[in-house]
N, C-alpha and C positions, 0 to 999 in steps of 0.2 A: 815591263809589262805595258801593253797598249792602253792608252786612255782615249776613249771615243768622245769627242766634244761635239756639241750642236754645230751644224753647218748648213748652209743653203746650197742646194744643188739646182742649177738652172739648165733647162733645155730649150728647145724651140717652141714647144706648145705647153709645157708645164714647168712650174718651179716648185721645188720641195723646200719648204722653209721650216725651221724649228717650231714645233707646236707651242702655242702660247694661250693663256687663259682668255685673251681678248679675241680669239678665233671662234669663240663659242657660238655666236649668232650665225656666222657664216656656215659653220659645220651643221647646225640645226637645219638651216635652209637646204644644205646639200643632202642631208639624210631624208628630208621631206620630199626631195625630188626622186620619186619612185617609192616612197614609203619603205625604205630599205630595211628597216628593223623587222618588217613582216616576212622577209624572205627566210626560209628555214635554214639555209646554208650559210647565212652571214651572222656576224656578232655585232651588228651596228646598233648602237644604243638608241633607245627611243628619245624623242626631243627632251623630255623632262629629265632624262638621265645623262644628257651629254656633258654637263659640267662635272659630274662625278667621274665620267670616263676620262675627261681631260685631266682631272686631278690624279686619277690612277696612273695614267701614262706618264705624267710629269714626276710622280713619286718613283716610278720604275727608272726613269731617266736619272734621277738623283742617286739612285742605288747602282747606276752604271750597268743595268741589265737590259735597258731599252733606250733607243734613241728615236723618239716619235717626230713625225713630220706632218705638216698640213700641206695638202696638195692644192695648188692654185693654177688656173689657166694663165697663159701668157697672152697679153694683148698683141695680136699679129701686126697691128699698125705701129704701136709704140714700143713693144718689147717690155712693157711694164707688167708687174704682177697684177692679176685681175681677180675674178670670182673664185671663191673657195669651192672645190668640188669633192673633197674627201680627205682621208688620212691614210698614212702608211707608216711602217716602222722597221727599224732594225731591232730585233728582239732576241731573247734567249742568248744574250751576248756572253761569250766565253773570252775574256780579255787575255787569258794566258796563251791560248793557241795561236792567234785569235781566230774565232769562228763565230758566225752569227746566222740568224734566220731573218729572211724578209717576209713579213706577214702582218696580220691585223690590218689588212688593206681593204678599203672600200671607196667607191666613187659614186657620185650622183648618177642616176639613171641616164640623164641626158648626155653624160660623158662617156657612156659605154660605146665601144666600137668606134671610137674617134682617134685612137692611137695614143691617148693620154696614159693608159695603163702600161703599154709597151715602153713608152719613153720613161715613165717613172721607174720601171724595173731596170731599164738600161742605166739610168743615172745612179741608182742604188748599187747595182752590180759593179759598175765602173769604179765607183768610189771604194767599194769594199775590196776589190781585187788590186786596183792600181794605187790607191792611197793608203788604205789600212793594211794591205798585204795579207789578206785572209787566204789561207790555203783552200778553204771551201766555204760556200754559201748555201744555206739550206732553205727549202720551202716545205710547208706542210699544208694539207687540206683534208677535208672530209672524204672518206672512201666513196660516198655516194654523190659527191659534187663533181660530176663528170665534166662540166664546163670548165671548172677550175683546173682539174687534172689535165685536160687537153691544153689549156692555156700555158700551164707550167711546162708541159712537154714541148710546146712550140717555142718556148724561150730557149730550149736547149738543155734543160735539166734532165737528169736521169733518176729513175726511181730507185731508192735505196731499200725500201721495205715498207711493211705495214705494221703499225702499232695497234694491236687488237684491243678493243675495249679500253681505249687509251684515256678518254676523258668523257665528261657528260655534256651533252648539248643543253641548250636553254630549257628544253622540254623535259629534261631529266633522263633522256635515253642515252645509253652508252654509245659512243662514237668510235669507229675505227679510223685511224689517222694514217694517211699515206705520206711518206717522207721522200723528198727528192733533194738532190744537191747538184751543184756545179762545182767542179774543182778548178784550181788556179790554172793548171795546164790546159784546161778545156776553154778557158775564158776567151782567148783570141778568136777561136772559131765561133763561139757563141756571140761575141761582140760583133763580128763581121755579119753574122746573120741578122742580128737586131738592127744594125745600121742599114742593111739592105731593106729590111721591112719598113723602117721609118722613112726611108727615102723613096719608097715605091709609090 
């Protein structure tokens, strides 16, 4: 059975490093960049709740059901890891198959539309398919989050279906969840598309 261990994934503009408690202050500043917790379609913790969220993700890591990352910018001049801009995870990990979901992702407002999210997804997908040998990788999002749905589709994922009244949003309303996936045999074409987008 697969064992998923913390790992650092490095690209040209971002580095994904294992989430740690001492990332707290940088994550708070990233969340304040755009007051992200106020957006209805995200689950970004408020600044005073960030430490609890870090502890939650680390507990899930210890239970082998999540592998959480902190997302940092890469200094273009030196290649060194720089400012924290957000978080992402491998989650809902099925070690037996193995299969996982990429989710619980958020980035600072100033990092939106800069290519950081595309490269993060590329690094996570490449590791999942080429190192962990997953037969499928999943994405989920709110039915009403059209921006997220379009972004997932642009990655090359296909819609599997909709889980109706799947979970409750922070305001207590029931949410329909759209499920997407990429299969291992689709990865080479998806990879080529992402590489083209990142080099454009």
